[in-house]
C-alpha positions in Angstrom: -16.0 15.8 3.6 -12.7 16.6 5.3 -10.8 19.9 5.5 -13.2 21.2 3.1 -11.0 20.2 0.2 -12.0 17.8 -2.6 -11.3 14.4 -0.7 -14.2 13.0 0.3 -13.6 10.1 2.7 -15.8 7.7 4.7 -15.2 7.3 8.4 -14.8 3.4 8.3 -11.6 4.2 5.9 -9.7 6.0 8.3 -6.1 4.5 9.3 -5.1 3.7 12.8 -2.8 6.7 14.1 -2.1 4.6 17.7 1.4 3.9 16.3 1.9 7.8 15.1 1.9 9.0 19.0 5.1 9.5 20.5 5.8 9.3 24.4 7.6 12.6 25.5 8.2 14.7 28.6 9.4 17.9 26.9 7.5 19.7 24.5 7.3 19.8 21.4 9.0 16.5 21.0 7.1 15.8 17.7 9.1 18.3 16.1 12.6 16.8 17.3 11.2 13.4 16.1 10.2 14.7 12.6 13.5 16.7 12.2 15.4 13.6 13.1 13.4 11.2 10.7 14.1 13.8 7.7 17.5 14.1 8.1 17.4 10.2 7.6 14.8 10.5 4.9 15.9 13.4 2.7 13.4 12.8 0.1 10.5 12.1 2.5 8.3 14.3 4.5 7.8 14.0 8.4 4.6 15.4 9.4 4.6 16.3 13.1 1.1 17.0 14.8 0.6 18.7 18.1 -3.2 17.7 18.4 -5.0 20.3 20.6 -7.8 19.4 22.8 -10.5 20.7 20.7 -9.2 19.7 17.4 -11.5 20.7 14.4 -10.6 17.1 12.9 -9.2 13.8 14.2 -6.0 12.6 13.9 -6.9 10.2 11.5 -8.3 12.6 9.4 -5.3 14.4 9.1 -2.9 11.5 8.4 -5.5 10.4 5.7 -5.9 13.5 3.8 -2.3 14.6 4.2 -1.2 11.3 3.1 -3.2 11.8 0.0 -2.1 15.1 -0.7 1.4 14.1 -0.7 1.1 11.1 -2.9 -0.7 12.8 -5.0 2.3 15.0 -5.9 4.5 12.1 -5.7 5.8 12.0 -2.5 5.3 8.4 -1.0 8.0 8.1 1.9 6.0 9.9 4.8 5.8 9.5 8.5 3.7 11.1 11.0 4.4 12.0 14.8 1.6 12.9 16.8 1.3 14.2 20.6 -1.0 15.8 22.5 -0.5 19.2 23.5 -3.0 21.5 25.7 -3.5 24.5 23.2 -7.1 24.6 21.8 -6.3 23.9 17.9 -3.8 21.8 16.5 -0.4 22.7 15.0 1.1 20.7 12.1 4.8 21.1 11.1 6.5 19.7 8.0 9.8 18.6 8.1 11.7 18.0 4.8 15.4 18.1 3.5 16.3 19.2 7.2 13.9 22.2 6.9 11.0 22.9 9.1 8.0 24.9 7.8 5.2 25.7 10.1 3.5 25.6 12.5 0.3 25.6 10.0 -3.6 25.2 11.4 -5.2 22.5 9.7 -7.4 25.2 7.3 -3.6 26.2 5.5 -1.5 23.3 5.5 -2.9 21.5 2.4 -1.7 24.8 0.4 1.9 24.0 1.6 1.9 20.6 -0.1 3.2 21.4 -3.6 6.0 23.3 -2.4 7.0 20.9 0.3 6.6 18.1 -2.1 8.9 19.9 -4.7 11.4 20.1 -1.9 11.0 16.3 -1.0 11.8 15.0 -5.0 14.6 17.6 -5.5 17.2 15.0 -5.1 20.1 17.5 -6.4 21.8 19.3 -3.3 22.9 22.0 -5.4 19.7 23.2 -7.0 17.2 22.8 -3.9 14.1 24.2 -4.1 13.7 26.9 -1.2 
């Protein structure tokens, strides 16, 4: 079981995340990349992950579970950005409609998905869900 939720996934089905890692000289580059992507994709969600040195779950598990959760709520335009940081735990940021939510820890990020999905799917700029 991944994230302690209802998404049970076999380890051999984990997605590759090697192309989701971005090089950076200045931290936190994933939040900048996520913000830039979000501006160009207003109905999508950018997930910026700063991987800790002692993560509770792998980068691939994070991608699989959050992709599943976002798609379950109707969001199909999802982009992940990863960087390695020197903190013990991983921090997850969610970018949607030029906004930033987070950082969240792995055990709390899934609670944010319904709210984030509503914001991403709301196409009327006058009635944004904040």
